[in-house]
C-alpha positions, 0 to 999 in steps of 0.5 A: 521473511524477505517478501514481507520486508519487500512488500513494508519496505523494512530491513532485514534486521530486527524482529520481524512482523507477525502474519497479523501485522503484515495482513493489517499493514497490507490492509491499510495499504489498499485502503490509503493508496492513491495509486493503482499500482499501490492499491494492486501489490497490496491485493496480490500480498493478500492473495498470496497470504490467503490461504496460509493466514485465511483466518486473519486475511478473511477477517482483517481484509473482507470488507477492503477486497469488496470494496475494490470490487466496487471501485475499481472495475476498471482495471481486471487485474486487480479485480482477479486478485480481489476475486482469488483472494476471497475464494481462498478465503471462502473456499473449503478445501477438502484435502485428504491429509486433513483430519476430520478435526480439521476439516471440520474447523475449515467448514466452520470457517467457510460457512462464517465468511460466506454469512459475513460475505451475504450479509449484504445482497447486494455483494451477491448481486456484485458477483453477478454484474462481474459475470458479465466482463468477458476478461478471463481473470475477472470471470473465472474467478467469479465463477469460482466465487459464487459456486463456493457461496452456494456450497457453503449456504446454498438456500440463502444465496439462491434467495439472492440470485433468484430475486436478482434482476437476470441473475438465473440468465447471467449464469446461463451465459456462462455455458456459451462461453466459448472458453472450456474452463470457464464453461466447465465451472459454469457446469458446476455452478449451476449444479449447486445452484439448482440443488432443491430449488424447483423455483430456480430449476424451472427458470434454468430450464425455460432459459433453454438449458435442456438444448446447450447441455444435450448440445455439449454432451453429445459434442463431448462425445456422449457416453464416450466423453468425458467429466464434462458430459457427467457435469452436465447429465448430473445438472440434468438430473437436478432439474428433472429430479422431483419436477413435474414441470420440467419433465413434462417440458422436457417430453414436449420439447422432444429431448427423450429422442435425442437420449436415443443415440447415447445407448447405441453401444458397439458390439465390441464391448471389451473397453468400457473405461471408468468414465464410460460406466459413470456416465452411461450409468448417469444416462441410464438414471435419466431415464428414470426419472422421466418414467419413475413409478413416484411421478403421477401416472398420466405424465410417465404413460406419456414419457413411457409411450414417447420412448417405444415410439422413438425407439429408445425402449429398443435399444435399452432392450439391445444392450440387455441382451449384449456381450460384454457389457460390465455387470452395474450397467446392466442391472442398471439397465434392467432397472430402467427398462422395468420402469419404461415398461411398468403399466403399459401395455404396449411396452409390456408386449414388446417386451414379450416378444424380444428374443436373446440372441442365441442359438435357438432364440429364448425370450429375453424374460426366460433369460433374465428368470434363469439369471434370477434363480442362478445363486451364482449371480450377483445379489442386485442382478437377481433382485433387478431381474425381479423388478423387472418381471414385476414390472412387465406383469404390473396390470399385465392381465395378458402377460400373467396368462402367458406365465401361468399358461406356461405351467398348465399340462397342456402348454408343457414343451419337453424340448424347451425351457418355459418361464413357468419350470423356472419359476417351479425350480427356483420355488423348490431348489435348495437356495432360499433366495432363489425360493423368495423369488419365485415365490414373490414372481409367481404371486405377482402373476396371480395379483388380482387375477382371479382367473389366473388364481384358479387356473394355478390350481390344476398345475401338477408336479411330479415329485418321485418315481412310483409317487402320485403327482401332487398340486402346487398349492399342496406341494408349497403346503409341504415344504413348508412344513418341512421347517425350512429357512425363515427366508423360503417359508416366508416367500411361500406364504406370501404366494399363498397369501396371494392366491387364496384371497379373494378366491373362494375356490383356491380357500376350498382347495387348501382347506381340502388337505386336512393337515393345513389347519392343524399346521397353521394353529400350532404355528401361530399358538408356539412361542418361538424366538424373535425370527419365528414372529414374522412366520407366525404373523404370515401363517395368522394372515393366510388363516384370517384369509381362509375365514374371511374368503370361506363359501362354507362348502366344506363341513369340517372347516365352516368360518364358525368352526374355524373362529372357534378354533382359534379361540380355543387353540390360539385365543383370539387376542393372541391371534389378532397380536400375531397377526399385527407382527406383520406391519410391524416388522421393521422391514415391512415399513422399508418395502412399502415405500416404492416397488423397487426391491432394494435390499442391503443383504439377501438376508433383508430380502423379506417382505414385497412391495404389493404383498404390502398393500395386501396386508394394509387391505386384509388386516382390520377385515381379519380382525372384525371377522375373528371377533364376531361372533356366530349370532353377529354373523347371522345378523350381518348375513341377514342384513346383507341378504334384505340389502342384496334384496334391496340392492336387486330392487334398486337394481330392477328400477335402476335399470327400468329407469335407465331403459325409460331414460334412453327411450325418452333421449331417442324420441326426444333425438327424434323429435329433434330430428323431424323438428331440423328436417321440417325447418329444412323443409320450410326453408327448401320450400320458401327459397324455392318460392323465392326462387321461381318468384326471381326465375319469373321476374328475370323472364318478364325483363328478358320478354321486355328486352327482346320485344316479344309479342303480345301472345308471350307477355299474356302466356308471361301473364299466365305463368305468373298466376301461381299462388300459394297453394293451402295443400303442398300437392298441389303447390308442387304440381302447379311448380312443376307445371310452370318450370316446364312453361318457364323451361319452353320460353327458356329453351326459345329465347336461348335459339332467338339468342343463338341466331342473333350471336351468329348475325352479330358474327356475320356483322363483325366479319363484315365490319372486319373486312372494313376494318380491312378496307382502313387499313388501305386508306392508311397507305392513302393517307401515306401517299397524301403525305408524299404528294403535300411535301412534292407539292410543297417542294414545287412551292418553293420552286416556284418562289424562286423562279418568280424572284429570279424573275423580280430581279431580271425585270428590275435588271432590264428596267434599269438597263432602260432607263440607262439609255433612255439618259445617256442618249447614246446613239451608239448602242446597240439594237441587237442587246435591247432585242436580246433582252426583249427576247429573254423577258418573253421567254421568262414571262412564258415559263412564268405563264407555263408555272403558274398552270402547274402551281394552279393544277397541283393545288386542286389535285391538293385540295382533292386530295386533302379532301379525299383524306378527310372522307377516309379519316371519317370513314375508319373512325366510323368503322372502329367505333362500330367495331367496338360496339359490334364487339361489346354487342357480342361479348354481352350477348356472349353473357345472356347465352350463359346466362340463360344456359345456367337458368335452364340447368337450374330449372331443370334440377328444381324440376327434377326434385320437384319430382322426386318429391312428388313421386316420394309422396305417391304422386305419378309424375311423367318425365319430359319423354312421357309429354312429348309423345303424349303432345304427339299423340295430341296432334296426331289426333288433331290431325286425323279429327281434321282429316274426318271433318275434311 
């Protein structure tokens, strides 16, 4: 109360406000306060009151809290308080101390507030947007609130999330959250989301859920992991169970292979925690979901194949034969192996080859059967072994033959225990459950297998010392007549019905015993108690099978006599009524639902799934057979004979028509084949003619190019005279002759080309030497350049000398003029003489320099002329060299083309010769032609000599 006073600001004295009043004031404060801090304090107070005053807070504050979620998005703290308050109002806490009525009221209250919250779908969409907030105090309460909504009103909330844009994707992002609390609660949320909604299951699967969940399982330690692994496995079960699309996606994604490491248990199986047992149990259930008999046969077979190829079946069989495995895990493993091998020949063969780690090694089937017929073993384990044996024999005629063979006298081994010996031991033991299980197991060895039904008639049993052996069939009827327990008699009757159905020989053996029919009629006609009605119905079924599959080989028990016996001793209506007791039994419908034998207690273990199919198949036909009179049967027999004759005639005509159809089809195929061959030959002939014409044109071009004489032209013209003949042989011969001529001409041309190439090669070598001379000219050019530089240097020196000379002349003239003008008689004549001498020396030196300059200029001109000549020579040589190289390349290419043409001509000549040979014509080889030409030349030379 002090808290309330602190919230409301009141004083301690006076009457205290009630909880509803306090909540009302807090709601007003949330609605009217303008300060965020005030609203936050009020929401915090509502949160603290929400568990105790759940009804009041939910009724008065829900709208205000939703408004807070919409308006105060910027403050994560107030959002967290509001979400926590809504969660406390909506969530139904399962407290152990609550009684049943209180818990029911809490559930009703949670459903009521959930309905109120989801009246507006936008509220759920608002929660989905809040999930995008990374803040822990917002995201985690939002996850818990959505989980509570789904628990209370799953289908409605699922529908809202399904139509919300990116709704499922936002929830899937929770699995990637690094905070384990949010990730783990996200798993719980997805579990609720995927319950019973196939559309959401598909969306979650295609959001990469399988990959993420398997990664989490691996990270958490697989079967050794904790509760998180269990949550992941439960979510996987939700996604895969009864969802064929997801199952196919799981298989196509190669996720079955990732299940194999789950079952790798160590040698030390002593420490099995309760969590590990739970995890492994769920893992086995996941495997069973993928290969369940209720799935489509194609999908189941594909998963079974994958489990065998990846080694998952082998791993399960290892657990099956391991020691120290808990009983419930062993039982579930047996059931899982059963469905993995059911109807799969490869898996069944592998299971037959598995041996238990014993000394000496025993087949796993034998070890399991020992558990089945052992009354000290748990009931569920014995049921699991029976189911495993049934699945091993399901559509497995090879396995059925192997089991029956262990009962035959020629194959019994006294030193080892076989499956047949265990079944016989269980069939005649004192334990009624063992009797029933052994009888049903043996019946599955005969299911839809006429050969094994006849083989089992050979089995003889030694009953006691000094007495002759009796057949297994007779021993079964003897135990029936001794009046054993109901469960034992039901098992034996199911075995006998399965054995003699659709097997006239077995019916004859059964009727041959004079005591069997009176026993059956006595059992059917008596008015026994409720428990015996099922036995009476099965006896009626057995007697009806004796009528329906009777071949009338025994005179005393023909169909007609047995029906008369029923009519006199039992009555037809009474017989049919007793027959109907089987299908009307309450346990019959339960057994007909699924193949696995699941019973609450051993006493209720009465019907087998496959036997219910047999009853459904035979009940109607037996009723009709009993009601038919002898005249009707005679008429039916006559009609049958007539129909058989008619069928025989029809069959004969069908066979004749089939043969004629086969012949017609064969002839059609021959016509088509010959037409295609004809078309191919025509196309080949046309192609060869066009190729021959092309070769002629190429030959003429080569002739013109190489400038052949008129004689070659006349030969070419003669070779072109090759018109298309009407008869194929003549045409082929002419083509061969023409190709011979072309071959010879091409050989001649090839020789000419070789000679031309040799000539060109020699010229190229010479021009290569010229090119070497051109390199010498390059050196000469360098020398010329050096001379040019010397000439330029000398020219500069000459110009300098000329300048000095002019200066001296000017100075001399200046001195003379000064002397004349002053008239100084006292001038020294020696000075004048000196000037004149110097002038003469300069003049002589100048003339000398002029001569040198002239000679240098002439030598420079000669050198420049030589340089120009060498440069032009080099250019001409380079041009000729490039031209020769081009000609060499063209000659090589033409030579290669000629070689290819020659090869093609040889191939065509060979193929044409083969065709001529196949047409029966004599064809001479080139060696023969050469030999004949040589002989003709010799003869011509001899004739010339004679003429001489």
